[in-house]
ZANUNU-545084 format. One record per residue: x, y, z of N, C-alpha, C in turn. Coordinates in steps of 0.2 Angstrom, whole numbers, m for minus. Layout:
BEGIN
nX|nY|nZ|caX|caY|caZ|cX|cY|cZ
X|Y|Z|X|Y|Z|X|Y|Z
...
REM end
This chain:
BEGIN
nX|nY|nZ|caX|caY|caZ|cX|cY|cZ
m110|200|m74|m103|204|m73|m98|199|m70
m93|201|m72|m89|196|m72|m86|195|m63
m84|190|m59|m83|190|m54|m76|192|m52
m75|196|m47|m70|199|m45|m64|198|m43
m57|198|m45|m52|194|m43|m49|196|m35
m48|190|m32|m47|194|m27|m40|196|m27
m40|203|m20|m33|205|m23|m28|201|m17
m21|199|m19|m16|197|m17|m13|201|m10
m13|196|m6|m10|198|1|m3|201|0
m3|208|3|3|209|3|8|208|6
16|206|3|20|202|5|23|207|13
22|202|19|25|206|25|33|206|23
35|212|26|41|214|24|45|209|30
52|210|27|57|206|30|60|210|36
60|206|43|62|211|49|70|209|47
70|216|50|78|218|49|80|215|59
86|214|58|89|210|64|91|214|69
89|221|67|89|226|71|82|228|74
78|224|71|69|225|74|70|217|81
74|214|80|72|208|83|73|211|91
70|205|94|71|209|103|75|208|105
77|212|110|85|212|113|85|205|115
82|201|118|84|196|120|84|190|115
82|189|110|83|186|104|90|188|102
90|192|101|97|197|97|103|195|102
102|196|108|106|193|112|108|184|113
103|181|112|105|174|111|109|173|105
106|174|98|108|176|92|119|176|94
118|184|97|124|185|98|130|180|102
128|175|105|131|174|109|131|164|107
127|164|101|130|157|97|134|159|92
137|166|90|140|166|85|147|165|87
152|161|82|159|162|86|163|167|83
170|169|84|173|175|84|170|179|78
175|176|71|172|178|66|166|179|63
160|175|65|155|178|64|152|185|69
155|186|76|155|191|78|157|197|75
162|197|72|166|202|69|161|203|62
161|199|58|155|198|53|149|204|56
145|202|60|141|207|61|140|211|63
146|212|68|148|219|71|153|224|65
152|221|58|153|225|53|147|228|50
142|225|52|134|227|47|132|235|50
132|236|55|132|243|58|133|247|64
134|253|66|136|254|74|133|251|80
126|250|78|120|246|83|123|241|87
126|235|81|127|231|80|134|229|82
139|234|81|146|233|84|146|233|91
144|239|93|143|241|100|142|235|103
137|230|102|136|222|106|138|219|103
141|216|100|147|211|95|154|211|100
156|218|101|162|217|104|163|219|113
157|217|116|154|218|123|158|212|127
162|214|130|166|209|134|163|202|138
157|200|139|153|195|140|151|193|136
152|195|129|153|189|123|160|186|123
163|189|121|171|189|121|174|184|126
172|185|132|173|181|139|173|175|135
166|172|132|164|165|132|170|160|129
171|167|123|178|163|116|185|164|121
185|169|125|192|169|128|193|161|134
189|160|136|188|154|141|189|147|136
184|148|132|184|142|127|190|138|123
195|144|121|201|145|119|205|145|122
207|149|128|213|151|131|213|149|138
207|148|140|206|146|148|209|143|149
212|137|146|218|131|150|224|134|152
227|139|147|235|139|147|236|148|148
229|150|149|230|157|153|227|157|159
232|159|162|234|159|170|233|166|173
235|166|180|235|172|184|241|175|183
247|170|181|252|174|177|253|177|171
248|173|167|248|177|160|243|183|160
237|183|167|234|189|166|237|195|169
242|194|174|249|198|176|253|204|171
255|196|165|257|201|159|253|203|154
248|203|152|242|208|152|242|215|154
240|213|161|240|220|164|245|221|163
253|219|164|257|224|163|258|226|157
256|224|152|256|226|143|252|234|143
248|232|146|242|236|143|244|242|149
246|242|154|248|250|157|253|254|157
256|252|150|259|257|147|258|259|140
251|258|140|249|261|133|239|264|135
239|269|133|236|271|134|229|270|128
230|266|123|226|266|117|228|259|112
226|259|107|225|255|102|232|255|99
236|261|99|240|262|93|244|257|92
247|252|100|252|249|97|248|242|91
244|242|89|242|237|85|244|238|77
246|246|79|249|246|72|255|243|68
260|241|75|266|236|73|264|229|70
257|228|70|256|219|70|252|220|63
253|216|58|251|217|50|247|213|51
243|215|46|236|213|43|237|206|44
232|203|47|232|194|44|224|193|45
223|187|40|218|184|38|214|181|45
207|178|42|203|177|48|201|180|52
201|178|59|197|181|66|202|189|67
209|188|66|214|194|68|213|199|61
213|198|55|210|201|51|204|205|52
198|200|52|193|205|55|194|210|59
196|208|66|198|212|72|202|219|72
206|217|67|209|222|68|208|228|61
202|226|56|198|230|53|193|233|57
190|231|61|185|233|67|188|237|71
194|236|73|197|242|78|199|248|74
203|247|69|205|252|65|199|255|60
194|253|59|187|259|59|184|261|64
185|259|70|182|260|77|189|266|80
194|265|78|197|270|80|197|277|77
197|277|71|194|283|67|188|283|63
183|288|65|178|290|59|180|292|54
173|296|49|173|298|44|177|305|46
181|308|38|184|313|38|190|312|45
192|308|45|197|306|51|197|309|58
191|310|59|189|310|66|191|305|69
192|304|77|195|302|81|188|298|84
189|293|84|184|285|89|188|285|95
182|285|102|186|282|107|183|279|110
175|279|109|170|273|112|169|266|108
171|263|102|174|258|100|174|253|105
181|252|108|182|248|115|188|250|115
190|247|122|196|249|125|201|243|125
207|246|126|213|245|126|213|238|130
210|238|137|209|233|141|204|228|140
200|228|136|193|224|133|197|218|131
192|213|134|193|206|133|193|205|124
190|207|121|193|207|113|198|209|112
201|216|115|207|216|114|214|211|116
211|208|122|215|201|123|215|197|117
211|194|118|208|187|113|213|191|105
212|196|103|217|199|98|224|197|98
226|200|105|231|201|104|233|192|105
232|189|109|235|182|109|234|178|101
229|181|99|228|176|91|235|178|86
236|185|87|240|188|84|247|185|83
250|182|90|256|179|90|261|185|93
258|191|94|263|198|95|264|198|104
258|196|106|259|195|113|263|189|118
267|189|121|270|183|124|269|183|129
266|176|132|263|176|140|265|170|143
267|169|149|269|165|152|263|158|153
266|152|154|264|145|155|270|140|156
267|135|155|271|130|156|272|122|152
277|122|149|278|115|143|280|109|147
276|104|145|279|96|147|282|95|142
287|90|145|291|87|138|296|92|134
298|98|138|301|105|134|308|100|128
308|105|122|313|102|117|311|98|113
303|96|112|303|94|108|303|84|111
302|83|118|301|76|121|306|73|121
314|81|123|320|76|123|321|72|128
325|68|127|325|61|134|326|63|138
331|70|139|333|73|146|329|76|149
322|78|146|315|82|149|309|78|150
311|71|149|305|67|150|302|67|156
296|68|156|290|69|162|292|76|166
294|78|164|294|86|166|292|93|165
292|98|169|286|104|166|290|110|169
290|113|161|294|119|162|293|127|162
294|131|164|292|138|163|295|141|155
289|145|153|294|146|146|286|153|144
289|156|139|286|164|137|283|161|130
276|161|129|272|158|125|270|162|120
272|162|113|270|166|107|264|161|101
260|163|100|252|159|97|255|159|91
255|153|85|255|151|77|249|149|74
246|157|72|238|152|71|239|148|63
245|149|61|246|146|53|246|140|54
251|139|61|250|129|62|246|127|70
243|131|70|239|131|79|245|127|82
249|130|83|256|127|87|258|135|91
262|135|95|266|139|99|273|139|99
277|145|98|284|145|101|284|146|108
289|142|110|290|142|118|297|145|118
300|152|121|305|152|125|307|153|132
313|150|135|313|145|139|319|149|143
319|153|150|323|155|153|329|156|152
332|161|150|341|160|151|344|158|157
349|154|157|352|153|162|359|151|161
364|155|166|371|156|166|371|158|159
378|157|156|379|159|149|377|158|144
369|153|144|368|150|138|362|155|138
361|157|131|354|161|130|349|157|131
344|161|129|336|157|131|336|152|124
332|146|126|331|142|121|325|143|118
323|141|111|317|144|110|314|137|104
307|134|106|306|130|103|300|132|98
299|128|95|295|130|89|289|124|89
282|125|86|278|117|86|274|114|91
274|119|99|272|115|104|265|115|103
261|111|103|257|110|102|253|111|109
245|110|109|241|113|116|242|108|121
243|102|119|242|96|122|248|94|127
253|100|127|257|100|130|259|106|136
254|111|134|253|115|139|250|116|145
251|121|151|247|122|156|248|128|158
245|132|161|243|137|164|248|134|174
251|139|174|256|139|181|251|136|186
254|133|189|247|131|195|247|135|202
255|136|202|257|138|209|260|146|207
263|152|211|263|157|209|272|159|210
276|153|212|283|152|213|285|154|207
292|160|206|293|160|202|299|154|200
300|151|193|304|145|192|312|147|195
315|152|196|319|153|199|322|155|207
314|151|210|312|153|217|313|145|220
315|146|228|311|138|229|305|137|232
299|133|231|293|132|234|295|129|240
290|133|243|290|132|251|284|126|251
286|118|251|283|114|252|279|114|258
272|111|258|267|113|261|263|106|262
266|99|262|263|93|260|267|87|263
273|90|266|276|84|268|276|79|274
271|81|277|270|77|284|261|74|281
259|75|273|255|73|274|256|66|266
264|66|264|264|61|259|264|54|263
262|48|258|260|42|259|262|40|252
267|34|255|267|29|246|261|27|241
262|27|235|258|29|230|254|35|229
258|41|232|255|47|232|258|51|226
255|54|221|258|57|214|262|63|215
268|66|214|270|73|217|272|76|211
274|80|211|279|86|209|283|88|212
290|87|210|295|89|213|300|95|208
300|100|213|307|103|207|314|102|208
317|104|202|322|100|201|328|105|195
333|106|197|337|110|193|344|107|191
348|109|186|355|104|185|359|109|189
360|115|192|365|119|196|359|126|197
364|129|202|360|134|205|360|140|200
364|139|195|361|145|188|356|142|184
353|135|184|347|135|181|342|138|184
335|138|180|329|139|182|327|129|186
320|132|191|318|126|193|314|122|186
313|117|185|308|113|182|303|108|185
299|107|185|294|102|190|293|96|185
296|92|189|297|83|188|291|79|191
289|74|187|284|70|190|285|63|194
284|62|200|285|58|204|282|53|207
282|48|211|277|43|215|281|42|222
279|44|227|281|40|235|283|35|234
289|31|237|289|24|235|287|21|245
289|14|243|290|11|246|298|9|251
296|7|255|305|6|258|308|0|257
314|m2|255|315|m11|253|312|m15|258
311|m13|264|311|m17|269|304|m19|270
297|m14|265|289|m14|266|291|m19|258
286|m25|259|282|m27|253|275|m22|251
273|m16|253|268|m13|250|262|m14|251
262|m20|256|254|m23|259|252|m16|263
246|m12|260|243|m7|263|241|m8|272
240|m15|272|237|m20|279|243|m17|285
250|m18|285|255|m17|287|260|m11|284
258|m8|279|263|m4|278|265|2|283
271|4|286|273|11|292|278|14|288
278|14|281|283|20|278|280|27|279
274|28|279|272|35|280|274|38|288
274|32|293|278|35|300|285|37|299
288|37|295|296|37|295|296|47|292
302|49|296|304|54|293|307|55|287
309|48|284|313|48|277|307|46|274
306|51|269|301|49|262|305|48|256
305|41|253|306|38|245|301|42|240
307|46|236|303|50|231|307|43|224
299|43|220|303|37|215|300|39|210
306|40|203|305|41|195|303|37|191
297|33|192|298|26|189|299|25|181
299|32|175|300|32|170|306|28|170
310|29|175|318|25|175|319|19|177
324|15|174|323|8|176|326|8|181
326|1|184|328|m1|192|333|m2|192
337|1|198|347|1|196|349|7|193
346|12|190|346|19|187|348|24|192
351|27|192|354|33|196|349|37|197
343|39|193|338|43|192|334|40|197
331|33|197|327|33|201|322|31|207
328|33|211|324|35|219|331|40|221
326|43|225|327|50|229|324|50|236
329|50|242|328|49|249|328|57|252
322|60|255|324|67|259|320|67|267
320|71|269|317|72|276|313|74|277
305|73|278|301|78|277|301|84|282
305|83|288|306|88|293|311|92|292
315|92|287|320|97|287|319|100|279
317|95|275|317|95|269|318|103|265
322|106|261|321|113|257|322|111|252
330|114|250|332|111|243|341|107|246
338|101|242|347|97|242|350|93|237
354|94|238|358|92|231|365|92|230
368|92|224|374|92|222|376|95|215
384|97|212|383|98|204|380|92|201
384|86|203|383|78|199|374|80|199
371|77|204|364|75|205|359|79|203
362|86|202|357|93|202|354|93|211
349|99|209|346|101|215|338|97|217
337|96|222|329|94|221|326|100|228
319|101|226|319|109|229|310|106|233
306|110|229|300|111|233|295|105|233
289|103|235|285|97|231|279|99|233
276|97|227|268|99|227|263|89|226
261|88|231|256|84|231|250|84|225
251|79|222|244|80|215|238|77|218
231|80|218|228|78|220|222|78|216
221|81|211|216|80|206|218|74|201
213|70|200|213|66|194|216|67|188
212|74|186|214|76|178|222|76|178
227|82|184|235|82|185|235|76|183
234|71|186|238|64|188|238|61|180
231|60|176|230|58|170|235|62|166
236|68|166|238|70|161|246|69|162
250|67|168|256|64|169|255|56|163
251|54|165|251|46|163|251|47|154
247|51|153|247|52|145|252|54|142
259|56|145|266|60|144|270|52|144
269|46|147|275|42|150|278|39|144
283|39|145|286|36|138|285|28|136
286|29|129|286|22|126|291|17|131
297|20|131|301|14|134|305|17|139
307|13|145|308|15|151|316|20|150
319|23|154|323|27|152|329|23|158
335|26|155|341|23|160|342|27|165
REM end
C-alpha cells in the first residue's frame, strides 16, 4: 500500500487590524503621522472613531504648532468656533492635497451618511483635529510674534512684533499681517519662516504698555526686551538689549556698583559706539513710558531669564554693526 501523503497544514487566516488587542492598536495609531491617521480612518467606521480622537491629534498639534500656537492663538480659536455650531464653515475652504485634503474628505464623509443622512458624531467643531485642519488650510489667522519683521529690514533688526499669521503649506512658510497704525494700512509680509516666529510670551496687547516687574532686579549684562514704538499711533514692538555699565565703571564685577544706582543703562549693541540708538538711560524707580517723536517711545521691560530666549536673539544678530 502506498504511503499516505501528509495533509498540508491549513494556512492561518490573516489577522484583521480590527482583531488586534486595543493596546496594540493604540500603540500603532500613536506612531502614525497625520496622513497615516487619515488613511487608517478611511478604512471603516470603527477605526475612524479612534483615529480622530483628541489625544492622538494633540501630539501632532503640539509637535508642529506648539512653539507658535500660544494662549493668544488659543483664545482666537475659541472665539472663531464660538460662532459656529458645526463644521459647515469648512465648505468655504477649497479641497487641498495632502493632509488637509484627507481631513477635509473625512469630515465631509462624517457630516453626511448614506442617503444624505446627517451624522453628528464624527468630530466636533472644537476638536483638536479640526484645529489642526484649520491651521494647515491657511484659512485661520492666529496671533503670534515675528522676529525681524519685513524680511529683516534694517529698521527692525533685533525686534519682535505682533502679527496675525496664516500658514502656506505649499512653501511651508507664513503670511504675516501687522497691525495698522494711524492712516497707514496693515502691512503684509509673505514667506515668513518658522525660525522667525514665537508665541507671545506675555498677554499685553501691542497697543498697551507692559508694566515692568523687574526694574529693581536689573544688573549689568542682564539680557532684556523692551517695548518701543515710533510714535503714539504705532503699536509696540519688543527690542533686544543688554543692561550696560556707566562710563566710570570698568566692568570689573568685584567693584561694579552700577546696580545700586536708580539710573539704568540700556545698551543696544547691534548699533555702533556713538550711534544715536546705542544707549538709553531710564530711572528704575519711576520708569513707565518715556520718549519723544524724534527718538520714539520706550515702554515696559522684560528680563530674559532663560538661555533659550537669549540664544534665539543671538542667532538673529546682524552680520554688520548698525549705524
